[in-house]
N, C-alpha and C positions, 0 to 999 in steps of 0.2 A: 286273331284275324290276320290273314296273309298280307305282306306288304302290297301286293297287287290289289286286294281289296281295300285297304287303307288309301292307297293313291286314287282310286276310282270314287271312293266316297268323298275325297277333297274335291276331285274334278267335278263330281256331279253337283255338290253344293256352290261352287263357283259359277258353272253353267246355269244353274236354277237361279242364283242371285242376279246374274246379268241379264236374265230374259224374263224375269218375273213380270215386270212392268207391262209387257205385252203378252202375257199369258201364252207363249210358244214354247214353254218348256214341258217335257214329259219325262216320265220314270217307267222303267220296265224290269221285271224279273224273268230270267232267261233260263233254259235248260237244253242242252244238246249234246253233241259230240265233242264240244269244247268243255263240257262240264256245266256247273251251275253259276249263273251269273247275275251281274246287277248292271243296268244300263241307263244312262241319261241322254236326252235328246234336245235339240234346239232346231227349229225351223226358221233358218236363216233366210229363206225365199220361198215363195209358194211352191217351187219346184225342187228346192234343195234343203236338205237338214243335215245336221251335222250330230253325230252320236259317239260317245265315249263309254267305255264299259270295261268290265273285269270278269274272267271266268276262272273257276278252280274246281277241281274234283280229281279223286284218286281211283282208277279203274285197276283192280287185282285181277290176275289171272295166273295160269301156270302153263307149261308147255316146253317143247324142245326147241332150242336155238343152236344152229352148228353143232348139233349132235350131243348137246347137254341139257338137262332139265333143270329149268329155272323157275323160281317163284319171281312173278314179274309185276310191277306196279307202274302204270302209266299215270304220271302225275301231271296234271294239266294246271297251268298257272301262267295267265297272260292277261294283259289288258291292251285297250286298242282305240284308235281314232278312226271313224269313217266318215267318207261323204255318201249321201244317197240321193240320188237322182230320180225325181219321180215323173210318172208320165200323167198327162193332164186327164182327169176323169176316169182314173184307173188305180187300182190298188198296186199295181206293178210298179217296181223301182229296180234300178241298178246300183250296186254297192261297189265302193273301192276304197281301200284304206290300208293302214299299217298296224300291226301287232308288236308289242314289246314282248318277247315269246320265251317264256322260262319253262316250257314244257319238257319234261325228262321221262325217260324210260329207264327204271331202276330195277336190276336183276340180282338175285341171290340165288345159287345153286342149291338144289333140293339136299335135305339131310341125306347124305349118302356115307355114313360112318362105316369104316371098314371096307369100303369099295374103292374102286379107281376111277379116273377120269381120262379120257382121251383128249388131250389138249394139243391142238395144232398137229395132230398125227403122233405125238409121243404120249406114252401112257404113264400116269403119276398115281400114287396113293395117297388118297383123302387124308391118311394119318400124317404124311410128309407135308401136305401143302395146304390142308384146312379147306375152307370153302372158296369158290369164286364169286366174286362181286363185280358188277359192271353198272355203268351210268352212260347213257345216251344223252346227248344235248344237241341242239338244233341253232340256227341262226338267231342271234338276239333281237333282230329286227326282221320280221317276215311279212311280205306283201299279202293282201287279200282281195279277191274279186269274187262277186257273186250277184245273185239275184234275190228279191224278196217280194213279199205281198203285205201290205198293211191295211187290216180291217178295223174300222172304227165305228162306235155307235154315239151318235149325237156329239162326235168331236172330242168325246171325254175318254171312254174306256174302249179297249180293242185288243187284238192280238196280231202278233206279227209271225210270219214264216220267213226263215233265211236258208238258202242253198248256195253253196260256194265252195272254194279252195283256199285253204291257207298254204302258201308255199314256205315250208320251214327250212329248205335247204338240205344239203347232203348232212346226214346225220354224223356226228362225232362221238366214237366209242372210246370209253376207257374201262380197263379190265384188269383186275389184279387177284391175286391170291392171299387170304387172310394169313396163311401160315408162311408166306414166303421168306420172310425176316429170320424165321427159327428153323427152317428147312436145312438139311445138310448142305454143305457147299457145292457138293456135286450135282444135288438136286437143283439148287439155285441156278447153276451154270446151264443146265437143260430147260430149266422152267422159264427164264426170261424171254429167249426167242420163241419159245412155244406159245407164251401168253400173246405176244405180238402177232404171230401166225392167227391165233384163234380170234384176237381182237378185229384183224382184217376180215376174217370169215363173218364174224358177227355184224361188222359194218356194211358188207355186202348183202346180208340177208335183211338188214333193218333199213336198207335204202329206200323201200316203199313208203316209209314214214315221211319222206321228204315233202310229198304233197298230201296233206291232211283234208279230208272231206268234211266239210261244215254243214250240219243240219241242226237248226235250232228253232225252238218255239218260244214266243214270250207274250207274257201279259202286260198290258201298257196302261198307264193312268196320264192323261194330259192335264195340267193345271191351267 
């Protein structure tokens, strides 16, 4: 179990214990663009509820980034607190909150033994530098705004839809070559600046990730 899921389980238990007396506590299972998740909610006022939750999932793909083919994993790992403002006699609500954001984009260059890399405009042999590995991180605290719809049956079970944007901030990319330390000195002298140029190119290409679209569906049970 991830640290995020462990924290949200504790938060849900505390929230449930504090609200059990007035039966305004609910729990939900979520799936969406932020991964699979668990959510707890407490109706503080008829027009306002508070929700805590966590999401986690790994999306794997492959493709070209800055001219190099990578195997890529988008590792979603986040937890959150939101306030949800309801409209009278309507399932519609407005949501705003903050996420503790551990999302990462992890990249490893595809197996290219015996070939070459064009890194920052300089050509290197894979035999000299090994593979390229990169990690992209985002702001640790990220704001969220969105809208949603809550549909319930007899006040007990229901489902929710959420649409919004998680503002992750400008991505920060780290990039290195696995064979850098064992490469010949003359290769290291060229490779260092080339990696920095390549890193900046990657950072520019990945900048679209700063605004992450959120779409999720959840099943809810109210106690």
